[in-house]
N, CA, C, O and the ligand as a Tripos MOL2 file, in Angstrom:
@<TRIPOS>MOLECULE
protein
  301   299    76     0     0
PROTEIN
NO_CHARGES

@<TRIPOS>ATOM
      1 N         -12.1180    0.7130  -12.6940 N.3       1 MET1
      2 CA        -10.8340    1.3780  -12.5900 C.3       1 MET1
      3 C         -10.9280    2.6530  -11.8070 C.2       1 MET1
      4 O         -11.8360    3.4620  -11.9990 O.2       1 MET1
      5 N          -9.9780    2.8200  -10.9210 N.am      2 ARG2
      6 CA         -9.9400    4.0080  -10.0600 C.3       2 ARG2
      7 C          -8.5700    4.6350  -10.1550 C.2       2 ARG2
      8 O          -7.5540    3.9560  -10.3030 O.2       2 ARG2
      9 N          -8.5720    5.9870  -10.0630 N.am      3 LYS3
     10 CA         -7.2740    6.7150   -9.9820 C.3       3 LYS3
     11 C          -7.0820    7.0250   -8.4820 C.2       3 LYS3
     12 O          -7.9310    7.6280   -7.8250 O.2       3 LYS3
     13 N          -5.9520    6.5920   -7.9980 N.am      4 ILE4
     14 CA         -5.5860    6.8610   -6.5970 C.3       4 ILE4
     15 C          -4.2170    7.5500   -6.5750 C.2       4 ILE4
     16 O          -3.2650    7.1090   -7.2190 O.2       4 ILE4
     17 N          -4.1520    8.6450   -5.8140 N.am      5 ARG5
     18 CA         -2.9480    9.4180   -5.7270 C.3       5 ARG5
     19 C          -2.1270    9.0150   -4.5270 C.2       5 ARG5
     20 O          -2.6510    8.9410   -3.4160 O.2       5 ARG5
     21 N          -0.8820    8.7600   -4.7240 N.am      6 CYS6
     22 CA         -0.0560    8.3760   -3.5820 C.3       6 CYS6
     23 C           0.0730    9.5420   -2.6450 C.2       6 CYS6
     24 O           0.3650   10.6530   -3.0890 O.2       6 CYS6
     25 N          -0.1490    9.3190   -1.2790 N.am      7 ILE7
     26 CA         -0.1120   10.4410   -0.3010 C.3       7 ILE7
     27 C           1.3080   10.8640   -0.0690 C.2       7 ILE7
     28 O           1.5470   11.9180    0.5210 O.2       7 ILE7
     29 N           2.2440   10.0910   -0.5080 N.am      8 SER8
     30 CA          3.6450   10.4550   -0.2670 C.3       8 SER8
     31 C           4.3070   11.1840   -1.4450 C.2       8 SER8
     32 O           4.8840   12.2530   -1.2480 O.2       8 SER8
     33 N           4.2360   10.6280   -2.6710 N.am      9 CYS9
     34 CA          4.9410   11.2350   -3.7970 C.3       9 CYS9
     35 C           3.9260   11.8760   -4.7780 C.2       9 CYS9
     36 O           4.3360   12.4780   -5.7710 O.2       9 CYS9
     37 N           2.6180   11.7520   -4.5110 N.am     10 SER10
     38 CA          1.5870   12.3820   -5.3480 C.3      10 SER10
     39 C           1.5210   11.8480   -6.7700 C.2      10 SER10
     40 O           0.9200   12.4820   -7.6370 O.2      10 SER10
     41 N           2.1280   10.6920   -7.0260 N.am     11 SER11
     42 CA          1.9510   10.1290   -8.3650 C.3      11 SER11
     43 C           0.5720    9.4270   -8.4080 C.2      11 SER11
     44 O           0.0870    8.8920   -7.4110 O.2      11 SER11
     45 N          -0.0260    9.4600   -9.6030 N.am     12 GLU12
     46 CA         -1.3260    8.8860   -9.7480 C.3      12 GLU12
     47 C          -1.3010    7.4600  -10.2850 C.2      12 GLU12
     48 O          -0.5800    7.1830  -11.2430 O.2      12 GLU12
     49 N          -2.0540    6.5670   -9.7040 N.am     13 HIS13
     50 CA         -2.0230    5.1890  -10.1160 C.3      13 HIS13
     51 C          -3.4320    4.7820  -10.4660 C.2      13 HIS13
     52 O          -4.3850    5.0640   -9.7390 O.2      13 HIS13
     53 N          -3.5450    4.1000  -11.6160 N.am     14 SER14
     54 CA         -4.8390    3.5780  -12.0040 C.3      14 SER14
     55 C          -4.9770    2.1620  -11.5050 C.2      14 SER14
     56 O          -4.2540    1.2640  -11.9370 O.2      14 SER14
     57 N          -5.9080    1.9630  -10.5930 N.am     15 ILE15
     58 CA         -6.0360    0.6200   -9.9990 C.3      15 ILE15
     59 C          -7.3450    0.0100  -10.4920 C.2      15 ILE15
     60 O          -8.3910    0.6590  -10.5000 O.2      15 ILE15
     61 N          -7.2590   -1.2520  -10.9010 N.am     16 ASP16
     62 CA         -8.4290   -1.9420  -11.5030 C.3      16 ASP16
     63 C          -9.2900   -2.5540  -10.4020 C.2      16 ASP16
     64 O          -9.2440   -3.7620  -10.1710 O.2      16 ASP16
     65 N         -10.0700   -1.7230   -9.7300 N.am     17 VAL17
     66 CA        -10.9760   -2.2190   -8.6960 C.3      17 VAL17
     67 C         -12.4370   -1.7820   -9.0450 C.2      17 VAL17
     68 O         -12.6720   -0.7470   -9.6690 O.2      17 VAL17
     69 N         -13.3800   -2.6200   -8.6100 N.am     18 THR18
     70 CA        -14.7760   -2.3060   -8.8440 C.3      18 THR18
     71 C         -15.3280   -1.6060   -7.5890 C.2      18 THR18
     72 O         -14.6850   -1.5870   -6.5390 O.2      18 THR18
     73 N         -16.5340   -1.0350   -7.7270 N.am     19 ALA19
     74 CA        -17.1840   -0.3900   -6.6020 C.3      19 ALA19
     75 C         -17.4450   -1.4300   -5.4580 C.2      19 ALA19
     76 O         -17.3450   -1.1390   -4.2660 O.2      19 ALA19
     77 N         -17.7810   -2.6440   -5.9210 N.am     20 GLU20
     78 CA        -18.0270   -3.7830   -4.9020 C.3      20 GLU20
     79 C         -16.7050   -4.0190   -4.1060 C.2      20 GLU20
     80 O         -16.7030   -4.1430   -2.8820 O.2      20 GLU20
     81 N         -15.6260   -4.0720   -4.8460 N.am     21 GLN21
     82 CA        -14.3320   -4.3090   -4.1190 C.3      21 GLN21
     83 C         -14.0100   -3.1730   -3.1770 C.2      21 GLN21
     84 O         -13.5510   -3.4210   -2.0620 O.2      21 GLN21
     85 N         -14.2310   -1.9430   -3.5800 N.am     22 MET22
     86 CA        -13.9870   -0.7950   -2.7180 C.3      22 MET22
     87 C         -14.8430   -0.9220   -1.4970 C.2      22 MET22
     88 O         -14.3760   -0.6560   -0.3900 O.2      22 MET22
     89 N         -16.1220   -1.3320   -1.6630 N.am     23 ALA23
     90 CA        -17.0330   -1.4340   -0.5140 C.3      23 ALA23
     91 C         -16.5370   -2.5050    0.4460 C.2      23 ALA23
     92 O         -16.5880   -2.3360    1.6640 O.2      23 ALA23
     93 N         -16.0640   -3.5900   -0.1060 N.am     24 GLU24
     94 CA        -15.4900   -4.6910    0.7140 C.3      24 GLU24
     95 C         -14.3280   -4.1780    1.5500 C.2      24 GLU24
     96 O         -14.1870   -4.5030    2.7290 O.2      24 GLU24
     97 N         -13.4700   -3.3370    0.8780 N.am     25 LEU25
     98 CA        -12.2450   -2.9280    1.5300 C.3      25 LEU25
     99 C         -12.5680   -1.9520    2.6810 C.2      25 LEU25
    100 O         -11.7700   -1.8400    3.6110 O.2      25 LEU25
    101 N         -13.6920   -1.2570    2.6460 N.am     26 SER26
    102 CA        -13.9870   -0.3210    3.6710 C.3      26 SER26
    103 C         -14.7290   -0.9690    4.8840 C.2      26 SER26
    104 O         -14.9720   -0.3460    5.9180 O.2      26 SER26
    105 N         -15.0560   -2.2270    4.6750 N.am     27 LYS27
    106 CA        -15.7480   -2.9200    5.7980 C.3      27 LYS27
    107 C         -14.7910   -3.2700    6.9150 C.2      27 LYS27
    108 O         -13.5960   -3.4740    6.7000 O.2      27 LYS27
    109 N         -15.3460   -3.3330    8.1130 N.am     28 ARG28
    110 CA        -14.5410   -3.7720    9.2670 C.3      28 ARG28
    111 C         -15.3730   -4.8310   10.0270 C.2      28 ARG28
    112 O         -16.5560   -4.5910   10.2700 O.2      28 ARG28
    113 N         -14.8140   -5.9690   10.4030 N.am     29 PRO29
    114 CA        -13.4110   -6.3170    9.9880 C.3      29 PRO29
    115 C         -13.3450   -6.6490    8.4400 C.2      29 PRO29
    116 O         -14.2760   -7.1690    7.8240 O.2      29 PRO29
    117 N         -12.2070   -6.3080    7.9250 N.am     30 ARG30
    118 CA        -12.0200   -6.4470    6.4640 C.3      30 ARG30
    119 C         -11.4850   -7.8540    6.1520 C.2      30 ARG30
    120 O         -10.6570   -8.4050    6.8770 O.2      30 ARG30
    121 N         -11.9840   -8.3980    5.0620 N.am     31 ARG31
    122 CA        -11.4140   -9.6860    4.5990 C.3      31 ARG31
    123 C          -9.9860   -9.3570    4.0720 C.2      31 ARG31
    124 O          -9.6370   -8.1940    3.8710 O.2      31 ARG31
    125 N          -9.1810  -10.4190    3.8580 N.am     32 LEU32
    126 CA         -7.8570  -10.2060    3.3510 C.3      32 LEU32
    127 C          -7.9160   -9.6090    1.9940 C.2      32 LEU32
    128 O          -8.6740  -10.0790    1.1450 O.2      32 LEU32
    129 N          -7.1150   -8.5480    1.7460 N.am     33 ILE33
    130 CA         -7.1800   -7.9020    0.4320 C.3      33 ILE33
    131 C          -6.8180   -8.7760   -0.7350 C.2      33 ILE33
    132 O          -7.2540   -8.5310   -1.8600 O.2      33 ILE33
    133 N          -6.0060   -9.8190   -0.4770 N.am     34 GLN34
    134 CA         -5.6790  -10.7580   -1.5970 C.3      34 GLN34
    135 C          -6.9170  -11.6060   -1.9360 C.2      34 GLN34
    136 O          -7.0190  -12.1610   -3.0300 O.2      34 GLN34
    137 N          -7.8450  -11.6940   -0.9850 N.am     35 ASP35
    138 CA         -9.0960  -12.4360   -1.2820 C.3      35 ASP35
    139 C         -10.0950  -11.5260   -2.0140 C.2      35 ASP35
    140 O         -10.8750  -11.9870   -2.8480 O.2      35 ASP35
    141 N         -10.0550  -10.2280   -1.6850 N.am     36 ILE36
    142 CA        -10.9450   -9.3030   -2.2920 C.3      36 ILE36
    143 C         -10.4930   -8.9290   -3.6730 C.2      36 ILE36
    144 O         -11.3030   -8.8710   -4.5980 O.2      36 ILE36
    145 N          -9.2200   -8.6750   -3.8330 N.am     37 CYS37
    146 CA         -8.6600   -8.2390   -5.1110 C.3      37 CYS37
    147 C          -7.5570   -9.1460   -5.5650 C.2      37 CYS37
    148 O          -6.4060   -8.7170   -5.6350 O.2      37 CYS37
    149 N          -7.8580  -10.3750   -5.8740 N.am     38 PRO38
    150 CA         -6.7800  -11.2900   -6.2900 C.3      38 PRO38
    151 C          -6.0440  -10.8930   -7.6150 C.2      38 PRO38
    152 O          -4.9370  -11.3490   -7.9010 O.2      38 PRO38
    153 N          -6.7010  -10.0540   -8.3670 N.am     39 ASN39
    154 CA         -6.1290   -9.6440   -9.6450 C.3      39 ASN39
    155 C          -5.0500   -8.5720   -9.5150 C.2      39 ASN39
    156 O          -4.3340   -8.3200  -10.4840 O.2      39 ASN39
    157 N          -4.9050   -7.9290   -8.3480 N.am     40 LEU40
    158 CA         -3.9870   -6.8570   -8.2080 C.3      40 LEU40
    159 C          -2.6140   -7.3030   -7.7810 C.2      40 LEU40
    160 O          -2.4660   -8.3410   -7.1360 O.2      40 LEU40
    161 N          -1.6130   -6.5350   -8.1320 N.am     41 SER41
    162 CA         -0.2600   -6.7670   -7.7040 C.3      41 SER41
    163 C          -0.0700   -6.2670   -6.2420 C.2      41 SER41
    164 O          -0.9100   -5.5180   -5.7430 O.2      41 SER41
    165 N           0.9670   -6.6540   -5.5910 N.am     42 THR42
    166 CA          1.1780   -6.2390   -4.2070 C.3      42 THR42
    167 C           1.3000   -4.7150   -4.0790 C.2      42 THR42
    168 O           0.8450   -4.1270   -3.0980 O.2      42 THR42
    169 N           1.9170   -4.0880   -5.0820 N.am     43 ASP43
    170 CA          2.0480   -2.6440   -5.0770 C.3      43 ASP43
    171 C           0.6600   -1.9750   -5.1580 C.2      43 ASP43
    172 O           0.3980   -0.9910   -4.4660 O.2      43 ASP43
    173 N          -0.1990   -2.5100   -5.9920 N.am     44 GLU44
    174 CA         -1.5220   -1.9900   -6.1890 C.3      44 GLU44
    175 C          -2.3670   -2.1870   -4.8950 C.2      44 GLU44
    176 O          -3.1670   -1.3270   -4.5250 O.2      44 GLU44
    177 N          -2.1680   -3.3080   -4.2460 N.am     45 ARG45
    178 CA         -2.8780   -3.5150   -3.0000 C.3      45 ARG45
    179 C          -2.3910   -2.5850   -1.9320 C.2      45 ARG45
    180 O          -3.1690   -2.1180   -1.1010 O.2      45 ARG45
    181 N          -1.1090   -2.3110   -1.9450 N.am     46 GLU46
    182 CA         -0.5350   -1.3780   -0.9670 C.3      46 GLU46
    183 C          -1.1920    0.0240   -1.0200 C.2      46 GLU46
    184 O          -1.5560    0.5970    0.0070 O.2      46 GLU46
    185 N          -1.3240    0.5440   -2.2380 N.am     47 ILE47
    186 CA         -1.8080    1.8820   -2.3310 C.3      47 ILE47
    187 C          -3.3010    1.9270   -2.0140 C.2      47 ILE47
    188 O          -3.8020    2.9640   -1.5790 O.2      47 ILE47
    189 N          -4.0140    0.8360   -2.2220 N.am     48 LEU48
    190 CA         -5.4040    0.8010   -1.8370 C.3      48 LEU48
    191 C          -5.5360    0.8430   -0.3120 C.2      48 LEU48
    192 O          -6.3780    1.5660    0.2210 O.2      48 LEU48
    193 N          -4.7250    0.0900    0.3660 N.am     49 ILE49
    194 CA         -4.8240   -0.0550    1.8330 C.3      49 ILE49
    195 C          -4.3080    1.2130    2.5320 C.2      49 ILE49
    196 O          -4.9900    1.8230    3.3560 O.2      49 ILE49
    197 N          -3.0770    1.5770    2.1660 N.am     50 SER50
    198 CA         -2.3730    2.6120    2.9580 C.3      50 SER50
    199 C          -2.3430    3.9530    2.2180 C.2      50 SER50
    200 O          -2.0520    4.9740    2.8410 O.2      50 SER50
    201 N          -2.6340    3.9890    0.9140 N.am     51 GLY51
    202 CA         -2.5440    5.2490    0.1620 C.3      51 GLY51
    203 C          -1.1160    5.5440   -0.2130 C.2      51 GLY51
    204 O          -0.8160    6.6470   -0.6700 O.2      51 GLY51
    205 N          -0.2270    4.5900   -0.0330 N.am     52 ILE52
    206 CA          1.1610    4.7720   -0.3880 C.3      52 ILE52
    207 C           1.5680    3.8160   -1.4750 C.2      52 ILE52
    208 O           1.3060    2.6180   -1.3700 O.2      52 ILE52
    209 N           2.2100    4.3170   -2.5290 N.am     53 CYS53
    210 CA          2.5740    3.4290   -3.6830 C.3      53 CYS53
    211 C           3.7040    2.5390   -3.3170 C.2      53 CYS53
    212 O           4.3790    2.7240   -2.3040 O.2      53 CYS53
    213 N           3.9010    1.5600   -4.1650 N.am     54 GLY54
    214 CA          4.9360    0.5680   -3.9430 C.3      54 GLY54
    215 C           6.3350    1.1790   -3.7790 C.2      54 GLY54
    216 O           7.1110    0.7450   -2.9280 O.2      54 GLY54
    217 N           6.6470    2.1850   -4.5980 N.am     55 VAL55
    218 CA          7.9490    2.7930   -4.5650 C.3      55 VAL55
    219 C           8.2170    3.4330   -3.2510 C.2      55 VAL55
    220 O           9.2730    3.2310   -2.6520 O.2      55 VAL55
    221 N           7.2190    4.2490   -2.7680 N.am     56 CYS56
    222 CA          7.3530    4.9270   -1.4900 C.3      56 CYS56
    223 C           7.3960    3.8950   -0.3570 C.2      56 CYS56
    224 O           8.1480    4.0590    0.6030 O.2      56 CYS56
    225 N           6.6350    2.8920   -0.4630 N.am     57 TYR57
    226 CA          6.5550    1.8500    0.5760 C.3      57 TYR57
    227 C           7.9670    1.2540    0.7580 C.2      57 TYR57
    228 O           8.4790    1.1230    1.8700 O.2      57 TYR57
    229 N           8.5760    0.8970   -0.4120 N.am     58 ASP58
    230 CA          9.9120    0.2960   -0.3810 C.3      58 ASP58
    231 C          10.9120    1.2820    0.2780 C.2      58 ASP58
    232 O          11.7660    0.8730    1.0650 O.2      58 ASP58
    233 N          10.7890    2.5960   -0.0620 N.am     59 GLU59
    234 CA         11.6980    3.5650    0.5070 C.3      59 GLU59
    235 C          11.5110    3.6370    2.0210 C.2      59 GLU59
    236 O          12.4890    3.6820    2.7670 O.2      59 GLU59
    237 N          10.2610    3.6480    2.4730 N.am     60 MET60
    238 CA         10.0030    3.6710    3.8810 C.3      60 MET60
    239 C          10.6050    2.5010    4.5920 C.2      60 MET60
    240 O          11.1610    2.6410    5.6820 O.2      60 MET60
    241 N          10.4990    1.3230    3.9730 N.am     61 CYS61
    242 CA         11.0560    0.1460    4.6240 C.3      61 CYS61
    243 C          12.6290    0.2780    4.6970 C.2      61 CYS61
    244 O          13.2530   -0.0740    5.6980 O.2      61 CYS61
    245 N          13.2090    0.7910    3.6080 N.am     62 ASP62
    246 CA         14.6330    0.9710    3.6450 C.3      62 ASP62
    247 C          15.1350    1.9170    4.7310 C.2      62 ASP62
    248 O          16.1660    1.6990    5.3680 O.2      62 ASP62
    249 N          14.3280    3.0070    4.9110 N.am     63 GLU63
    250 CA         14.6790    3.9800    5.9630 C.3      63 GLU63
    251 C          14.5710    3.3460    7.3610 C.2      63 GLU63
    252 O          15.3800    3.5860    8.2570 O.2      63 GLU63
    253 N          13.5180    2.5220    7.4890 N.am     64 LEU64
    254 CA         13.2960    1.8870    8.8290 C.3      64 LEU64
    255 C          14.5070    0.9670    9.0970 C.2      64 LEU64
    256 O          15.0320    0.9250   10.2100 O.2      64 LEU64
    257 N          14.9350    0.2340    8.0530 N.am     65 GLU65
    258 CA         16.0600   -0.6880    8.2900 C.3      65 GLU65
    259 C          17.3320    0.0590    8.6400 C.2      65 GLU65
    260 O          18.1210   -0.3750    9.4790 O.2      65 GLU65
    261 N          17.5190    1.2330    7.9540 N.am     66 GLU66
    262 CA         18.7270    2.0070    8.2490 C.3      66 GLU66
    263 C          18.7140    2.4750    9.6480 C.2      66 GLU66
    264 O          19.7330    2.4260   10.3370 O.2      66 GLU66
    265 N          17.5300    2.9510   10.1100 N.am     67 GLU67
    266 CA         17.3980    3.4350   11.5290 C.3      67 GLU67
    267 C          17.7200    2.3140   12.4900 C.2      67 GLU67
    268 O          18.4000    2.5320   13.4920 O.2      67 GLU67
    269 N          17.2410    1.1170   12.1990 N.am     68 GLU68
    270 CA         17.4960    0.0220   13.0850 C.3      68 GLU68
    271 C          18.9830   -0.2290   13.1370 C.2      68 GLU68
    272 O          19.5290   -0.5100   14.2040 O.2      68 GLU68
    273 N          19.6470   -0.1330   11.9990 N.am     69 GLU69
    274 CA         21.0790   -0.3870   12.0080 C.3      69 GLU69
    275 C          21.8040    0.6300   12.8340 C.2      69 GLU69
    276 O          22.7540    0.2970   13.5430 O.2      69 GLU69
    277 N          21.3540    1.9270   12.7530 N.am     70 LYS70
    278 CA         21.9940    2.9470   13.5600 C.3      70 LYS70
    279 C          21.8730    2.6890   15.0390 C.2      70 LYS70
    280 O          22.8100    2.8950   15.8100 O.2      70 LYS70
    281 N          20.6440    2.2140   15.4320 N.am     71 GLU71
    282 CA         20.4420    1.8890   16.8530 C.3      71 GLU71
    283 C          21.3890    0.7730   17.3020 C.2      71 GLU71
    284 O          21.9360    0.7940   18.4040 O.2      71 GLU71
    285 N          21.5530   -0.1770   16.4250 N.am     72 LEU72
    286 CA         22.3720   -1.3110   16.7860 C.3      72 LEU72
    287 C          23.8190   -0.8480   16.9980 C.2      72 LEU72
    288 O          24.5290   -1.3540   17.8680 O.2      72 LEU72
    289 N          24.2370    0.1280   16.1790 N.am     73 ASN73
    290 CA         25.5920    0.5960   16.2890 C.3      73 ASN73
    291 C          25.8960    1.3670   17.5730 C.2      73 ASN73
    292 O          27.0540    1.6070   17.9160 O.2      73 ASN73
    293 N          24.8020    1.7540   18.2860 N.am     74 LEU74
    294 CA         25.0220    2.5010   19.5560 C.3      74 LEU74
    295 C          25.5950    1.5800   20.6220 C.2      74 LEU74
    296 O          26.2700    2.0330   21.5460 O.2      74 LEU74
    297 N          25.3300    0.3140   20.4940 N.am     75 PHE75
    298 CA         25.6940   -0.5970   21.5700 C.3      75 PHE75
    299 C          27.0140   -1.2350   21.3100 C.2      75 PHE75
    300 O          27.4820   -2.0370   22.1170 O.2      75 PHE75
    301 ZN          4.5180    7.2500   -3.9130 Zn       76 ZN76
@<TRIPOS>BOND
     1     1     2 1
     2     2     3 1
     3     3     4 2
     4     3     5 am
     5     5     6 1
     6     6     7 1
     7     7     8 2
     8     7     9 am
     9     9    10 1
    10    10    11 1
    11    11    12 2
    12    11    13 am
    13    13    14 1
    14    14    15 1
    15    15    16 2
    16    15    17 am
    17    17    18 1
    18    18    19 1
    19    19    20 2
    20    19    21 am
    21    21    22 1
    22    22    23 1
    23    23    24 2
    24    23    25 am
    25    25    26 1
    26    26    27 1
    27    27    28 2
    28    27    29 am
    29    29    30 1
    30    30    31 1
    31    31    32 2
    32    31    33 am
    33    33    34 1
    34    34    35 1
    35    35    36 2
    36    35    37 am
    37    37    38 1
    38    38    39 1
    39    39    40 2
    40    39    41 am
    41    41    42 1
    42    42    43 1
    43    43    44 2
    44    43    45 am
    45    45    46 1
    46    46    47 1
    47    47    48 2
    48    47    49 am
    49    49    50 1
    50    50    51 1
    51    51    52 2
    52    51    53 am
    53    53    54 1
    54    54    55 1
    55    55    56 2
    56    55    57 am
    57    57    58 1
    58    58    59 1
    59    59    60 2
    60    59    61 am
    61    61    62 1
    62    62    63 1
    63    63    64 2
    64    63    65 am
    65    65    66 1
    66    66    67 1
    67    67    68 2
    68    67    69 am
    69    69    70 1
    70    70    71 1
    71    71    72 2
    72    71    73 am
    73    73    74 1
    74    74    75 1
    75    75    76 2
    76    75    77 am
    77    77    78 1
    78    78    79 1
    79    79    80 2
    80    79    81 am
    81    81    82 1
    82    82    83 1
    83    83    84 2
    84    83    85 am
    85    85    86 1
    86    86    87 1
    87    87    88 2
    88    87    89 am
    89    89    90 1
    90    90    91 1
    91    91    92 2
    92    91    93 am
    93    93    94 1
    94    94    95 1
    95    95    96 2
    96    95    97 am
    97    97    98 1
    98    98    99 1
    99    99   100 2
   100    99   101 am
   101   101   102 1
   102   102   103 1
   103   103   104 2
   104   103   105 am
   105   105   106 1
   106   106   107 1
   107   107   108 2
   108   107   109 am
   109   109   110 1
   110   110   111 1
   111   111   112 2
   112   111   113 am
   113   113   114 1
   114   114   115 1
   115   115   116 2
   116   115   117 am
   117   117   118 1
   118   118   119 1
   119   119   120 2
   120   119   121 am
   121   121   122 1
   122   122   123 1
   123   123   124 2
   124   123   125 am
   125   125   126 1
   126   126   127 1
   127   127   128 2
   128   127   129 am
   129   129   130 1
   130   130   131 1
   131   131   132 2
   132   131   133 am
   133   133   134 1
   134   134   135 1
   135   135   136 2
   136   135   137 am
   137   137   138 1
   138   138   139 1
   139   139   140 2
   140   139   141 am
   141   141   142 1
   142   142   143 1
   143   143   144 2
   144   143   145 am
   145   145   146 1
   146   146   147 1
   147   147   148 2
   148   147   149 am
   149   149   150 1
   150   150   151 1
   151   151   152 2
   152   151   153 am
   153   153   154 1
   154   154   155 1
   155   155   156 2
   156   155   157 am
   157   157   158 1
   158   158   159 1
   159   159   160 2
   160   159   161 am
   161   161   162 1
   162   162   163 1
   163   163   164 2
   164   163   165 am
   165   165   166 1
   166   166   167 1
   167   167   168 2
   168   167   169 am
   169   169   170 1
   170   170   171 1
   171   171   172 2
   172   171   173 am
   173   173   174 1
   174   174   175 1
   175   175   176 2
   176   175   177 am
   177   177   178 1
   178   178   179 1
   179   179   180 2
   180   179   181 am
   181   181   182 1
   182   182   183 1
   183   183   184 2
   184   183   185 am
   185   185   186 1
   186   186   187 1
   187   187   188 2
   188   187   189 am
   189   189   190 1
   190   190   191 1
   191   191   192 2
   192   191   193 am
   193   193   194 1
   194   194   195 1
   195   195   196 2
   196   195   197 am
   197   197   198 1
   198   198   199 1
   199   199   200 2
   200   199   201 am
   201   201   202 1
   202   202   203 1
   203   203   204 2
   204   203   205 am
   205   205   206 1
   206   206   207 1
   207   207   208 2
   208   207   209 am
   209   209   210 1
   210   210   211 1
   211   211   212 2
   212   211   213 am
   213   213   214 1
   214   214   215 1
   215   215   216 2
   216   215   217 am
   217   217   218 1
   218   218   219 1
   219   219   220 2
   220   219   221 am
   221   221   222 1
   222   222   223 1
   223   223   224 2
   224   223   225 am
   225   225   226 1
   226   226   227 1
   227   227   228 2
   228   227   229 am
   229   229   230 1
   230   230   231 1
   231   231   232 2
   232   231   233 am
   233   233   234 1
   234   234   235 1
   235   235   236 2
   236   235   237 am
   237   237   238 1
   238   238   239 1
   239   239   240 2
   240   239   241 am
   241   241   242 1
   242   242   243 1
   243   243   244 2
   244   243   245 am
   245   245   246 1
   246   246   247 1
   247   247   248 2
   248   247   249 am
   249   249   250 1
   250   250   251 1
   251   251   252 2
   252   251   253 am
   253   253   254 1
   254   254   255 1
   255   255   256 2
   256   255   257 am
   257   257   258 1
   258   258   259 1
   259   259   260 2
   260   259   261 am
   261   261   262 1
   262   262   263 1
   263   263   264 2
   264   263   265 am
   265   265   266 1
   266   266   267 1
   267   267   268 2
   268   267   269 am
   269   269   270 1
   270   270   271 1
   271   271   272 2
   272   271   273 am
   273   273   274 1
   274   274   275 1
   275   275   276 2
   276   275   277 am
   277   277   278 1
   278   278   279 1
   279   279   280 2
   280   279   281 am
   281   281   282 1
   282   282   283 1
   283   283   284 2
   284   283   285 am
   285   285   286 1
   286   286   287 1
   287   287   288 2
   288   287   289 am
   289   289   290 1
   290   290   291 1
   291   291   292 2
   292   291   293 am
   293   293   294 1
   294   294   295 1
   295   295   296 2
   296   295   297 am
   297   297   298 1
   298   298   299 1
   299   299   300 2
@<TRIPOS>SUBSTRUCTURE
     1 MET1         2 RESIDUE 1 A MET
     2 ARG2         6 RESIDUE 1 A ARG
     3 LYS3        10 RESIDUE 1 A LYS
     4 ILE4        14 RESIDUE 1 A ILE
     5 ARG5        18 RESIDUE 1 A ARG
     6 CYS6        22 RESIDUE 1 A CYS
     7 ILE7        26 RESIDUE 1 A ILE
     8 SER8        30 RESIDUE 1 A SER
     9 CYS9        34 RESIDUE 1 A CYS
    10 SER10       38 RESIDUE 1 A SER
    11 SER11       42 RESIDUE 1 A SER
    12 GLU12       46 RESIDUE 1 A GLU
    13 HIS13       50 RESIDUE 1 A HIS
    14 SER14       54 RESIDUE 1 A SER
    15 ILE15       58 RESIDUE 1 A ILE
    16 ASP16       62 RESIDUE 1 A ASP
    17 VAL17       66 RESIDUE 1 A VAL
    18 THR18       70 RESIDUE 1 A THR
    19 ALA19       74 RESIDUE 1 A ALA
    20 GLU20       78 RESIDUE 1 A GLU
    21 GLN21       82 RESIDUE 1 A GLN
    22 MET22       86 RESIDUE 1 A MET
    23 ALA23       90 RESIDUE 1 A ALA
    24 GLU24       94 RESIDUE 1 A GLU
    25 LEU25       98 RESIDUE 1 A LEU
    26 SER26      102 RESIDUE 1 A SER
    27 LYS27      106 RESIDUE 1 A LYS
    28 ARG28      110 RESIDUE 1 A ARG
    29 PRO29      114 RESIDUE 1 A PRO
    30 ARG30      118 RESIDUE 1 A ARG
    31 ARG31      122 RESIDUE 1 A ARG
    32 LEU32      126 RESIDUE 1 A LEU
    33 ILE33      130 RESIDUE 1 A ILE
    34 GLN34      134 RESIDUE 1 A GLN
    35 ASP35      138 RESIDUE 1 A ASP
    36 ILE36      142 RESIDUE 1 A ILE
    37 CYS37      146 RESIDUE 1 A CYS
    38 PRO38      150 RESIDUE 1 A PRO
    39 ASN39      154 RESIDUE 1 A ASN
    40 LEU40      158 RESIDUE 1 A LEU
    41 SER41      162 RESIDUE 1 A SER
    42 THR42      166 RESIDUE 1 A THR
    43 ASP43      170 RESIDUE 1 A ASP
    44 GLU44      174 RESIDUE 1 A GLU
    45 ARG45      178 RESIDUE 1 A ARG
    46 GLU46      182 RESIDUE 1 A GLU
    47 ILE47      186 RESIDUE 1 A ILE
    48 LEU48      190 RESIDUE 1 A LEU
    49 ILE49      194 RESIDUE 1 A ILE
    50 SER50      198 RESIDUE 1 A SER
    51 GLY51      202 RESIDUE 1 A GLY
    52 ILE52      206 RESIDUE 1 A ILE
    53 CYS53      210 RESIDUE 1 A CYS
    54 GLY54      214 RESIDUE 1 A GLY
    55 VAL55      218 RESIDUE 1 A VAL
    56 CYS56      222 RESIDUE 1 A CYS
    57 TYR57      226 RESIDUE 1 A TYR
    58 ASP58      230 RESIDUE 1 A ASP
    59 GLU59      234 RESIDUE 1 A GLU
    60 MET60      238 RESIDUE 1 A MET
    61 CYS61      242 RESIDUE 1 A CYS
    62 ASP62      246 RESIDUE 1 A ASP
    63 GLU63      250 RESIDUE 1 A GLU
    64 LEU64      254 RESIDUE 1 A LEU
    65 GLU65      258 RESIDUE 1 A GLU
    66 GLU66      262 RESIDUE 1 A GLU
    67 GLU67      266 RESIDUE 1 A GLU
    68 GLU68      270 RESIDUE 1 A GLU
    69 GLU69      274 RESIDUE 1 A GLU
    70 LYS70      278 RESIDUE 1 A LYS
    71 GLU71      282 RESIDUE 1 A GLU
    72 LEU72      286 RESIDUE 1 A LEU
    73 ASN73      290 RESIDUE 1 A ASN
    74 LEU74      294 RESIDUE 1 A LEU
    75 PHE75      298 RESIDUE 1 A PHE
    76 ZN76       301 GROUP 0 **** ****
């Protein structure tokens, strides 16, 4: 179990990963995270890879979509 703090909202998340899994994740090229940590949810995988929790990740995606819509409206 590891505590990882979201780099965006600073909330702390307890992620159930072993030292072996963390070592695998830092290797390059990295195997697919769903192969390394099949027990984790997509949100938990997200914070492991990018340091951003699922909530912030969703918000970022929403903002990107809004920006794309604005650009479309220019034409
Ligand atoms: Zn967050």
